[in-house]
Structures are given as C-alpha cells and as structure tokens.
All heavy atoms as an XYZ file, in Angstrom:
753
protein
N      62.926    -14.319   -296.448
C      62.863    -14.396   -297.941
C      61.509    -13.840   -298.376
O      60.480    -14.153   -297.776
C      62.979    -15.788   -298.353
C      62.843    -15.872   -299.844
S      62.806    -17.678   -300.280
C      61.768    -17.555   -301.710
N      61.511    -13.060   -299.407
C      60.253    -12.674   -299.960
C      60.442    -12.460   -301.471
O      61.587    -11.997   -301.912
C      59.813    -11.253   -299.400
O      58.671    -10.860   -300.003
N      59.510    -12.828   -302.300
C      59.655    -12.759   -303.688
C      59.359    -11.315   -304.167
O      59.547    -10.971   -305.313
C      58.763    -13.698   -304.389
S      56.929    -13.330   -304.091
N      58.844    -10.486   -303.246
C      58.518     -9.042   -303.637
C      57.119     -8.837   -304.078
O      56.588     -7.667   -304.181
N      56.317     -9.921   -304.266
C      55.001     -9.800   -304.694
C      54.042     -9.860   -303.389
O      54.545    -10.488   -302.390
C      54.544    -10.988   -305.553
C      55.176    -10.964   -306.932
O      55.633     -9.745   -307.335
O      55.414    -11.975   -307.624
N      52.915     -9.233   -303.464
C      51.982     -9.321   -302.401
C      51.241    -10.675   -302.438
O      50.740    -11.042   -303.488
C      50.952     -8.145   -302.417
C      49.897     -8.316   -301.396
N      50.180     -8.107   -300.039
C      48.576     -8.722   -301.436
C      49.062     -8.313   -299.415
N      48.092     -8.700   -300.224
N      51.151    -11.319   -301.262
C      50.387    -12.546   -301.186
C      49.484    -12.551   -299.918
O      49.769    -11.754   -298.958
C      51.338    -13.794   -301.027
C      52.303    -13.975   -302.158
N      51.945    -14.530   -303.331
C      53.640    -13.699   -302.234
C      52.926    -14.585   -304.149
N      54.026    -14.109   -303.511
N      48.438    -13.231   -299.983
C      47.535    -13.270   -298.852
C      48.272    -13.653   -297.601
O      48.052    -13.133   -296.550
C      46.315    -14.282   -299.086
C      45.220    -14.139   -298.217
C      44.387    -12.906   -298.289
O      44.282    -12.324   -299.363
O      43.849    -12.416   -297.262
N      49.116    -14.740   -297.750
C      49.973    -15.176   -296.604
C      51.368    -14.876   -297.028
O      51.878    -15.331   -298.004
C      49.774    -16.691   -296.474
O      48.495    -17.054   -296.222
C      50.556    -17.168   -295.200
N      52.156    -14.105   -296.164
C      53.496    -13.563   -296.566
C      54.450    -14.766   -296.754
O      54.334    -15.836   -296.031
C      53.985    -12.748   -295.395
C      52.716    -12.327   -294.701
C      51.737    -13.522   -294.957
N      55.455    -14.627   -297.557
C      56.513    -15.667   -297.853
C      57.063    -16.141   -296.490
O      57.280    -17.327   -296.341
C      57.540    -15.185   -298.778
S      56.997    -14.745   -300.411
N      57.448    -15.256   -295.683
C      58.139    -15.598   -294.447
C      57.286    -16.528   -293.590
O      57.751    -17.500   -292.964
C      58.470    -14.407   -293.596
C      59.529    -13.476   -294.253
C      59.018    -12.512   -295.348
O      57.724    -12.431   -295.434
O      59.770    -11.943   -296.012
N      56.025    -16.242   -293.504
C      55.049    -17.091   -292.746
C      54.938    -18.420   -293.324
O      54.958    -19.495   -292.619
C      53.638    -16.443   -292.654
C      52.629    -17.141   -291.812
C      51.374    -16.376   -291.669
O      51.352    -15.187   -291.797
O      50.386    -17.113   -291.466
N      54.875    -18.494   -294.610
C      54.731    -19.893   -295.310
C      56.093    -20.641   -295.071
O      55.948    -21.838   -294.699
C      54.474    -19.668   -296.807
C      54.623    -20.981   -297.553
C      53.083    -19.085   -297.124
N      57.103    -20.012   -295.255
C      58.439    -20.794   -295.083
C      58.595    -21.253   -293.718
O      59.267    -22.231   -293.375
C      59.604    -19.929   -295.681
C      59.532    -19.653   -297.103
C      60.682    -18.843   -297.548
C      59.612    -20.977   -297.875
N      58.147    -20.477   -292.741
C      58.206    -20.820   -291.319
C      57.430    -22.053   -291.025
O      57.662    -22.790   -290.044
C      57.834    -19.645   -290.452
N      56.393    -22.262   -291.861
C      55.499    -23.481   -291.653
C      55.720    -24.627   -292.571
O      54.987    -25.567   -292.569
C      53.954    -22.979   -291.747
C      53.636    -21.978   -290.691
C      52.142    -21.713   -290.648
N      51.673    -21.040   -291.861
C      50.375    -20.771   -292.108
N      49.468    -21.217   -291.287
N      50.074    -20.108   -293.174
N      56.761    -24.581   -293.353
C      56.961    -25.626   -294.350
C      57.073    -26.974   -293.767
O      56.452    -27.947   -294.143
C      58.234    -25.252   -295.216
C      58.723    -26.483   -295.979
C      57.960    -24.218   -296.227
N      57.975    -27.182   -292.685
C      58.071    -28.524   -292.105
C      56.722    -29.024   -291.450
O      56.434    -30.086   -291.501
C      59.216    -28.595   -291.147
C      60.553    -28.761   -291.805
C      61.469    -27.706   -291.953
C      60.887    -29.986   -292.395
C      62.677    -27.918   -292.624
C      62.077    -30.122   -293.053
C      63.007    -29.075   -293.214
O      64.135    -29.356   -293.856
N      56.055    -28.045   -290.878
C      54.800    -28.420   -290.227
C      53.870    -28.889   -291.330
O      53.095    -29.918   -291.164
C      54.235    -27.251   -289.407
O      55.228    -26.742   -288.577
C      52.970    -27.617   -288.713
N      53.905    -28.213   -292.439
C      52.978    -28.607   -293.566
C      53.445    -29.961   -294.151
O      52.631    -30.818   -294.379
C      53.182    -27.508   -294.727
C      52.434    -27.779   -295.985
C      51.026    -27.728   -296.022
C      53.133    -28.172   -297.119
C      50.360    -28.027   -297.162
C      52.381    -28.445   -298.294
C      51.081    -28.331   -298.342
O      50.333    -28.607   -299.518
N      54.783    -30.134   -294.281
C      55.333    -31.392   -294.849
C      54.979    -32.623   -293.961
O      54.695    -33.671   -294.371
C      56.808    -31.363   -295.078
C      57.336    -30.518   -296.214
C      58.849    -30.299   -296.125
C      56.965    -31.305   -297.486
N      54.968    -32.344   -292.611
C      54.616    -33.357   -291.676
C      53.143    -33.610   -291.486
O      52.778    -34.475   -290.812
C      55.265    -33.007   -290.387
C      56.740    -33.020   -290.251
O      57.348    -33.757   -291.147
O      57.433    -32.473   -289.373
N      52.361    -32.823   -292.213
C      50.856    -32.969   -292.202
C      50.261    -32.573   -290.815
O      49.307    -33.075   -290.309
N      50.939    -31.550   -290.176
C      50.557    -31.167   -288.836
C      49.786    -29.890   -288.804
O      49.472    -29.325   -287.722
C      51.821    -31.095   -287.935
C      52.390    -32.422   -287.707
C      53.694    -32.383   -286.962
O      54.187    -31.223   -286.626
O      54.264    -33.394   -286.539
N      49.496    -29.292   -289.950
C      48.740    -28.038   -290.064
C      47.223    -28.410   -290.154
O      46.880    -29.451   -290.737
C      49.153    -27.227   -291.290
C      50.378    -26.500   -291.242
C      50.631    -25.779   -292.566
C      50.458    -25.476   -290.130
N      46.433    -27.548   -289.588
C      44.939    -27.753   -289.769
C      44.569    -27.567   -291.301
O      45.370    -27.044   -292.028
C      44.187    -26.860   -288.781
C      44.375    -25.381   -288.982
O      44.781    -24.989   -290.191
O      44.141    -24.607   -288.049
N      43.379    -27.783   -291.536
C      42.892    -27.596   -292.946
C      43.045    -26.234   -293.464
O      43.520    -25.978   -294.563
C      41.429    -28.042   -293.035
C      40.994    -28.289   -294.433
C      39.587    -28.963   -294.546
O      38.896    -29.125   -293.527
N      39.227    -29.302   -295.719
N      42.747    -25.244   -292.611
C      42.893    -23.865   -293.065
C      44.423    -23.463   -293.353
O      44.677    -22.809   -294.334
N      45.331    -23.911   -292.489
C      46.726    -23.639   -292.623
C      47.265    -24.304   -293.866
O      48.019    -23.735   -294.599
N      46.822    -25.547   -294.143
C      47.200    -26.288   -295.346
C      46.798    -25.519   -296.587
O      47.552    -25.385   -297.544
C      46.657    -27.687   -295.367
S      47.515    -28.838   -294.252
N      45.503    -25.052   -296.562
C      45.011    -24.293   -297.738
C      45.803    -23.052   -297.968
O      46.139    -22.732   -299.156
N      46.184    -22.273   -296.923
C      46.957    -21.082   -297.066
C      48.292    -21.424   -297.657
O      48.815    -20.666   -298.615
C      47.149    -20.366   -295.656
C      45.908    -19.777   -295.163
C      46.067    -19.316   -293.712
O      47.194    -19.405   -293.127
O      45.193    -18.678   -293.174
N      48.944    -22.428   -297.189
C      50.246    -22.759   -297.674
C      50.161    -23.234   -299.143
O      50.995    -22.830   -299.973
C      50.957    -23.876   -296.798
C      52.201    -24.404   -297.448
C      51.279    -23.277   -295.389
N      49.220    -24.105   -299.454
C      49.037    -24.575   -300.780
C      48.766    -23.447   -301.801
O      49.385    -23.366   -302.928
C      47.899    -25.575   -300.919
C      48.413    -27.022   -300.722
C      47.255    -28.004   -301.130
N      45.962    -27.801   -300.464
C      45.590    -28.309   -299.248
N      46.453    -29.039   -298.648
N      44.379    -28.012   -298.799
N      47.890    -22.555   -301.327
C      47.564    -21.366   -302.281
C      48.858    -20.536   -302.533
O      49.050    -20.145   -303.619
C      46.525    -20.575   -301.595
C      46.114    -19.378   -302.390
C      44.975    -18.577   -301.697
O      44.079    -19.142   -300.996
O      44.995    -17.357   -301.889
N      49.545    -20.351   -301.409
C      50.790    -19.502   -301.613
C      51.762    -20.233   -302.511
O      52.305    -19.533   -303.414
C      51.452    -19.173   -300.195
C      52.604    -18.355   -300.350
N      52.583    -16.999   -300.066
C      53.926    -18.619   -300.680
C      53.720    -16.482   -300.240
N      54.648    -17.444   -300.573
N      52.057    -21.550   -302.349
C      52.933    -22.264   -303.123
C      52.512    -22.243   -304.554
O      53.274    -22.235   -305.517
C      53.156    -23.643   -302.589
C      53.799    -23.774   -301.258
C      53.764    -25.264   -300.782
C      55.158    -23.144   -301.295
N      51.195    -22.317   -304.840
C      50.702    -22.211   -306.179
C      51.055    -21.008   -306.987
O      51.159    -20.957   -308.156
C      49.185    -22.482   -306.256
C      48.739    -23.877   -305.900
O      49.647    -24.761   -305.999
O      47.580    -24.150   -305.676
N      51.199    -19.903   -306.171
C      51.371    -18.562   -306.883
C      52.791    -18.027   -306.706
O      53.028    -16.951   -307.145
C      50.322    -17.596   -306.362
C      50.358    -17.320   -304.837
C      49.123    -16.546   -304.432
O      47.971    -16.698   -304.979
O      49.353    -15.743   -303.457
N      53.619    -18.619   -305.898
C      54.954    -18.125   -305.663
C      56.108    -19.077   -305.843
O      56.282    -20.028   -305.195
C      55.023    -17.696   -304.113
S      56.507    -16.953   -303.592
N      56.715    -18.843   -307.096
C      57.801    -19.676   -307.515
C      58.981    -19.862   -306.510
O      59.398    -21.005   -306.252
N      59.498    -18.791   -305.896
C      60.597    -18.905   -304.998
C      60.308    -19.734   -303.807
O      61.108    -20.607   -303.329
C      60.909    -17.468   -304.602
C      60.452    -16.616   -305.740
C      59.256    -17.303   -306.248
N      59.065    -19.631   -303.284
C      58.579    -20.465   -302.086
C      58.415    -21.893   -302.564
O      58.796    -22.793   -301.745
C      57.422    -19.854   -301.513
S      57.687    -18.367   -300.518
N      57.927    -22.035   -303.681
C      57.702    -23.414   -304.195
C      59.012    -24.157   -304.343
O      59.152    -25.278   -303.924
C      56.949    -23.375   -305.513
C      56.668    -24.760   -306.202
C      55.792    -25.649   -305.267
C      56.007    -24.607   -307.508
N      60.060    -23.493   -304.804
C      61.362    -23.998   -304.996
C      61.921    -24.294   -303.620
O      62.505    -25.496   -303.426
C      62.275    -23.117   -305.696
C      62.156    -23.097   -307.175
C      63.197    -22.366   -307.966
N      63.180    -20.904   -307.665
C      62.296    -20.114   -308.273
N      61.484    -20.501   -309.217
N      62.432    -18.746   -307.952
N      61.847    -23.420   -302.568
C      62.287    -23.700   -301.272
C      61.564    -24.899   -300.599
O      62.093    -25.696   -300.015
C      62.078    -22.516   -300.387
C      62.631    -22.570   -298.987
C      64.198    -22.630   -298.985
O      64.835    -22.108   -299.940
O      64.713    -23.073   -298.020
N      60.255    -24.933   -300.878
C      59.370    -26.116   -300.357
C      59.995    -27.366   -300.969
O      60.125    -28.377   -300.314
C      57.949    -25.889   -300.776
C      57.119    -27.167   -300.634
C      56.662    -27.567   -299.456
C      56.871    -27.906   -301.820
C      55.876    -28.758   -299.322
C      56.078    -29.018   -301.702
C      55.652    -29.482   -300.470
O      54.865    -30.580   -300.327
N      60.274    -27.378   -302.354
C      60.756    -28.588   -302.958
C      62.077    -29.040   -302.370
O      62.315    -30.242   -302.173
N      62.917    -28.108   -302.067
C      64.186    -28.378   -301.469
C      64.047    -29.020   -300.017
O      64.611    -30.054   -299.718
C      65.096    -27.102   -301.339
C      66.408    -27.249   -300.627
C      67.382    -28.237   -301.297
C      67.045    -25.911   -300.447
N      63.121    -28.380   -299.237
C      62.870    -29.001   -297.892
C      62.252    -30.357   -298.040
O      62.551    -31.242   -297.177
C      61.970    -28.007   -297.135
C      62.555    -26.650   -296.910
C      63.861    -26.579   -296.218
O      64.207    -27.575   -295.420
O      64.557    -25.608   -296.384
N      61.350    -30.553   -299.045
C      60.762    -31.941   -299.157
C      61.761    -32.918   -299.468
O      61.749    -34.038   -298.926
C      59.724    -31.766   -300.285
C      58.941    -33.033   -300.481
C      57.902    -32.909   -301.579
O      58.132    -32.200   -302.560
O      56.808    -33.510   -301.374
N      62.714    -32.570   -300.400
C      63.778    -33.482   -300.735
C      64.699    -33.820   -299.590
O      65.004    -34.986   -299.356
C      64.683    -32.828   -301.902
N      65.066    -32.821   -298.717
C      65.880    -33.092   -297.625
C      65.090    -34.008   -296.661
O      65.690    -34.967   -296.100
C      66.230    -31.790   -296.891
C      66.826    -32.032   -295.504
C      67.153    -30.963   -297.750
N      63.794    -33.742   -296.391
C      63.085    -34.609   -295.549
C      62.990    -36.083   -296.017
O      63.174    -37.004   -295.189
C      61.621    -34.053   -295.397
C      60.765    -34.849   -294.435
C      59.445    -34.179   -294.270
C      58.453    -34.982   -293.451
N      58.924    -35.381   -292.107
N      62.936    -36.230   -297.308
C      62.805    -37.635   -297.850
C      64.188    -38.312   -297.705
O      64.221    -39.513   -297.387
C      62.433    -37.556   -299.377
C      60.985    -37.314   -299.681
C      60.691    -37.271   -301.120
C      59.190    -36.978   -301.269
N      58.825    -36.930   -302.770
N      65.283    -37.551   -297.930
C      66.647    -38.160   -297.788
C      66.823    -38.575   -296.315
O      67.331    -39.649   -295.991
C      67.718    -37.208   -298.293
C      67.669    -37.030   -299.751
C      69.046    -37.537   -297.794
C      68.443    -35.969   -300.337
N      66.469    -37.654   -295.394
C      66.660    -37.997   -293.955
C      65.802    -39.236   -293.690
O      66.245    -40.096   -292.904
C      66.306    -36.753   -293.093
C      66.218    -37.163   -291.658
C      67.387    -35.667   -293.274
N      64.592    -39.251   -294.092
C      63.676    -40.395   -293.814
C      64.226    -41.628   -294.332
O      64.255    -42.721   -293.700
C      62.243    -40.078   -294.297
C      61.267    -41.105   -293.810
O      61.342    -41.537   -292.667
N      60.314    -41.432   -294.677
N      64.772    -41.559   -295.606
C      65.348    -42.863   -296.177
C      66.555    -43.282   -295.379
O      66.759    -44.426   -295.173
C      65.716    -42.503   -297.564
C      66.262    -43.629   -298.384
C      66.569    -43.295   -299.770
C      67.226    -44.437   -300.499
N      67.642    -44.119   -301.844
N      67.413    -42.309   -294.884
C      68.623    -42.647   -294.180
C      68.395    -43.060   -292.804
O      69.184    -43.879   -292.204
C      69.577    -41.490   -294.362
O      69.935    -41.165   -295.597
N      67.411    -42.446   -292.164
C      67.236    -42.655   -290.674
C      65.795    -43.134   -290.318
O      65.518    -43.253   -289.090
C      67.461    -41.376   -289.956
S      69.051    -40.621   -290.394
N      65.030    -43.340   -291.279
C      63.668    -43.621   -290.949
C      63.327    -44.805   -290.148
O      62.337    -44.917   -289.436
N      64.197    -45.793   -290.320
C      63.862    -47.066   -289.539
C      64.451    -47.145   -288.156
O      64.207    -47.961   -287.334
C      64.368    -48.234   -290.356
S      63.552    -48.433   -291.931
N      65.449    -46.220   -287.940
C      66.124    -46.215   -286.641
C      65.299    -45.477   -285.557
O      64.671    -44.416   -285.833
C      67.458    -45.601   -286.716
C      68.398    -46.307   -287.639
C      69.721    -45.611   -287.713
O      70.234    -44.960   -286.800
O      70.308    -45.665   -288.843
N      65.188    -46.049   -284.396
C      64.473    -45.368   -283.301
C      65.520    -44.746   -282.381
O      66.582    -45.299   -282.143
C      63.583    -46.343   -282.472
C      62.433    -46.774   -283.332
C      61.320    -47.343   -282.419
O      61.412    -47.290   -281.218
N      60.216    -47.641   -283.017
N      65.144    -43.581   -281.779
C      66.063    -42.920   -280.827
C      66.096    -43.789   -279.637
O      65.161    -44.445   -279.230
C      65.563    -41.556   -280.506
N      67.334    -43.825   -278.916
C      67.437    -44.468   -277.633
C      66.416    -43.930   -276.637
O      66.118    -42.813   -276.652
C      68.896    -44.275   -277.158
C      69.517    -43.826   -278.424
C      68.593    -43.202   -279.360
N      65.973    -44.797   -275.745
C      64.878    -44.456   -274.822
C      65.308    -43.228   -273.987
O      64.505    -42.332   -273.680
C      64.565    -45.623   -273.914
N      66.571    -43.151   -273.562
C      67.081    -42.088   -272.788
C      67.020    -40.736   -273.475
O      66.627    -39.741   -272.939
C      68.505    -42.302   -272.239
C      69.008    -41.288   -271.327
C      70.477    -41.597   -270.807
O      70.887    -42.748   -270.892
O      71.122    -40.677   -270.300
N      67.464    -40.815   -274.717
C      67.450    -39.543   -275.609
C      65.964    -39.122   -275.788
O      65.643    -37.949   -275.689
C      68.086    -39.800   -276.874
C      67.978    -38.646   -277.894
C      68.657    -37.376   -277.361
C      68.664    -39.071   -279.223
N      65.122    -40.033   -276.132
C      63.717    -39.786   -276.350
C      63.116    -39.046   -275.089
O      62.419    -38.124   -275.081
C      62.921    -41.067   -276.710
C      61.413    -40.829   -276.870
C      60.841    -42.168   -277.268
N      59.392    -42.156   -277.198
C      58.557    -41.642   -278.024
N      59.047    -40.896   -279.124
N      57.267    -41.602   -277.808
N      63.397    -39.662   -273.986
C      62.935    -39.100   -272.679
C      63.409    -37.651   -272.392
O      62.685    -36.800   -271.995
C      63.286    -39.983   -271.484
O      62.947    -39.506   -270.311
N      64.652    -37.407   -272.760
C      65.265    -36.150   -272.560
C      64.554    -35.067   -273.524
O      64.263    -33.958   -273.079
C      66.787    -36.106   -272.797
C      67.571    -36.679   -271.735
C      68.981    -36.577   -272.014
C      69.916    -37.187   -270.904
N      71.305    -37.071   -271.190
N      64.361    -35.501   -274.779
C      63.814    -34.593   -275.741
C      62.357    -34.273   -275.292
O      61.942    -33.110   -275.365
C      63.936    -35.206   -277.130
C      62.996    -34.474   -278.143
C      65.327    -35.225   -277.582
N      61.564    -35.293   -274.988
C      60.130    -35.046   -274.592
C      60.123    -34.200   -273.305
O      59.244    -33.282   -273.220
C      59.487    -36.383   -274.366
C      59.251    -37.207   -275.618
C      58.633    -38.559   -275.335
C      58.259    -36.456   -276.653
N      61.001    -34.453   -272.372
C      61.102    -33.529   -271.131
C      61.376    -32.112   -271.471
O      60.760    -31.245   -270.951
N      62.274    -31.906   -272.429
C      62.631    -30.515   -272.846
C      61.489    -29.834   -273.539
O      61.191    -28.674   -273.309
C      63.911    -30.572   -273.722
C      64.299    -29.202   -274.098
C      64.913    -28.366   -272.962
N      65.374    -27.096   -273.439
C      65.086    -25.992   -272.898
N      64.347    -25.818   -271.829
N      65.566    -24.871   -273.477
N      60.731    -30.626   -274.381
C      59.604    -30.134   -275.069
C      58.560    -29.726   -274.054
O      57.977    -28.616   -274.174
C      59.044    -31.077   -276.065
C      60.007    -31.332   -277.295
C      57.662    -30.721   -276.515
C      59.675    -32.446   -278.190
N      58.303    -30.514   -273.058
C      57.362    -30.152   -272.008
C      57.731    -28.835   -271.278
O      56.933    -28.061   -270.919
C      57.155    -31.326   -271.129
C      56.324    -32.412   -271.686
C      56.254    -33.638   -270.763
O      56.533    -33.565   -269.571
O      55.738    -34.763   -271.258
N      59.054    -28.825   -270.974
C      59.579    -27.675   -270.253
C      59.387    -26.411   -271.091
O      58.944    -25.357   -270.566
C      61.104    -27.896   -270.034
C      61.811    -26.846   -269.243
C      63.276    -27.201   -269.039
O      63.628    -28.347   -268.716
O      64.103    -26.221   -269.174
N      59.721    -26.400   -272.367
C      59.484    -25.258   -273.255
C      58.024    -24.926   -273.307
O      57.741    -23.713   -273.298
C      60.210    -25.490   -274.630
C      61.671    -25.559   -274.440
C      59.811    -24.408   -275.594
C      62.426    -26.028   -275.623
N      57.216    -25.832   -273.421
C      55.780    -25.560   -273.552
C      55.325    -24.985   -272.216
O      54.519    -23.937   -272.289
C      54.951    -26.862   -273.751
S      55.128    -27.479   -275.409
N      55.771    -25.339   -271.113
C      55.424    -24.687   -269.858
C      55.852    -23.285   -269.778
O      55.270    -22.417   -269.389
N      57.161    -23.033   -270.285
C      57.639    -21.666   -270.333
C      56.852    -20.781   -271.259
O      56.548    -19.590   -270.868
C      59.167    -21.666   -270.837
C      60.141    -22.229   -269.887
C      61.527    -22.331   -270.500
O      61.747    -21.820   -271.611
O      62.373    -22.918   -269.825
N      56.443    -21.319   -272.359
C      55.580    -20.566   -273.331
C      54.228    -20.176   -272.642
O      53.827    -19.027   -272.678
C      55.370    -21.277   -274.648
C      56.719    -21.407   -275.424
C      54.279    -20.655   -275.463
C      56.712    -22.387   -276.593
N      53.682    -21.166   -272.067
C      52.338    -20.896   -271.426
C      52.463    -19.919   -270.241
O      51.619    -18.967   -270.069
C      51.735    -22.221   -270.830
C      51.210    -23.119   -271.940
C      50.696    -24.347   -271.308
C      50.232    -25.286   -272.471
N      49.880    -26.592   -271.953
N      53.598    -20.020   -269.434
C      53.785    -19.140   -268.332
C      54.090    -17.725   -268.689
O      53.684    -16.721   -268.067
C      54.862    -19.714   -267.439
N      54.706    -17.523   -269.915
C      55.091    -16.219   -270.326
C      54.083    -15.672   -271.313
O      54.342    -14.564   -271.872
C      56.478    -16.253   -271.068
O      56.417    -17.033   -272.254
N      52.948    -16.272   -271.554
C      52.012    -15.706   -272.417
C      52.274    -15.929   -273.900
O      51.796    -15.130   -274.745
N      53.168    -16.853   -274.234
C      53.304    -17.180   -275.696
C      54.764    -17.035   -276.121
O      55.098    -17.349   -277.282
N      55.740    -16.627   -275.273
C      57.088    -16.531   -275.649
C      57.954    -17.257   -274.692
O      57.979    -17.017   -273.474
C      57.482    -15.046   -275.730
C      58.967    -14.906   -276.148
C      56.667    -14.175   -276.580
N      58.768    -18.247   -275.206
C      59.659    -18.955   -274.402
C      60.878    -18.179   -274.012
O      61.378    -17.370   -274.790
C      60.146    -20.277   -275.114
N      61.226    -18.192   -272.734
C      62.367    -17.388   -272.291
C      63.740    -17.981   -272.635
O      64.779    -17.360   -272.737
C      62.236    -17.102   -270.750
O      62.290    -18.338   -270.070
N      63.781    -19.372   -272.769
C      65.007    -20.054   -273.050
C      65.380    -19.876   -274.388
O      64.668    -19.477   -275.328
N      66.731    -20.217   -274.730
C      67.230    -20.188   -275.997
C      66.802    -21.512   -276.821
O      65.848    -22.110   -276.467
N      67.630    -21.805   -277.807
C      67.363    -22.958   -278.560
C      67.780    -24.244   -277.864
O      67.364    -25.405   -278.240
C      68.049    -22.989   -279.982
O      69.507    -22.930   -279.693
C      67.563    -21.774   -280.723
N      68.580    -24.018   -276.794
C      69.090    -25.246   -276.164
C      70.343    -25.888   -276.815
O      70.920    -26.791   -276.329
N      70.687    -25.360   -277.946
C      71.822    -25.927   -278.643
C      73.150    -25.749   -277.897
O      73.996    -26.588   -278.026
C      71.961    -25.207   -280.106
N      73.326    -24.759   -277.085
C      74.558    -24.561   -276.372
C      74.487    -25.094   -274.996
O      75.450    -25.122   -274.276
C      74.957    -23.014   -276.331
O      73.937    -22.364   -275.715
N      73.272    -25.596   -274.583
C      73.155    -26.206   -273.320
C      73.607    -27.616   -273.336
O      73.520    -28.319   -274.267
C      71.689    -26.171   -272.861
C      71.080    -24.794   -272.732
C      69.594    -24.813   -272.504
O      69.110    -25.906   -272.123
O      68.998    -23.839   -272.710
N      74.110    -28.111   -272.143
C      74.619    -29.419   -272.124
C      73.470    -30.384   -271.899
O      72.493    -30.001   -271.107
C      75.655    -29.628   -270.981
O      75.145    -29.265   -269.716
N      73.472    -31.553   -272.428
C      72.362    -32.473   -272.231
C      72.469    -33.288   -270.883
O      73.482    -33.564   -270.452
C      72.384    -33.414   -273.486
C-alpha cells in the first residue's frame, strides 16, 4: 500500500512495522519514524487504527488466557529454529511460514 506521496519512511515499511510499534518493541528511532509517518499519512493512520482496534479486541477476548505449556514450548522452539536459520543464511530464513507444516 502506498498513498502516492513521498515520505521519509515509505508506507510499506511503516505498515510492516505496525504490530512491532503497537507492541512497544521498536527502538526510539523506529518509533519516531513510524509516528512521524502516521502524522503525515492518512491512509497509513487509518490502517494503524484498524490494527490497533484488532489488537485491543484480541487482547480483551484472549488476554487473560495463557497458552498451554506444550504449545508455548513448540512456538519458542520454532522461533529459535527460525532465528538460527536467519543467522546461518545471513539474514534470510529458508523455511516458509510454517503454516502448512504439521505441529
């Protein structure tokens, strides 16, 4: 998605970082870039608002439930595996999303 205007940080880059921004996981510089872009880009601000609303609904519906220990272990193991692949390949994971893989 792009609004067609030139921005210091492109729309695609900002939208790719929306959840990281919402989760408070961006460094100060990254937060500033996203905030600045959202201040000047209506389409991205609307998309951000939608993602923020979805996150709030999910948190309200599932926020108190904890994942079963076995699932948590599998997820953390897969994250470590993907991080290892990324490091070994110099920044690009060779595996897919894992959505079609069996757990």
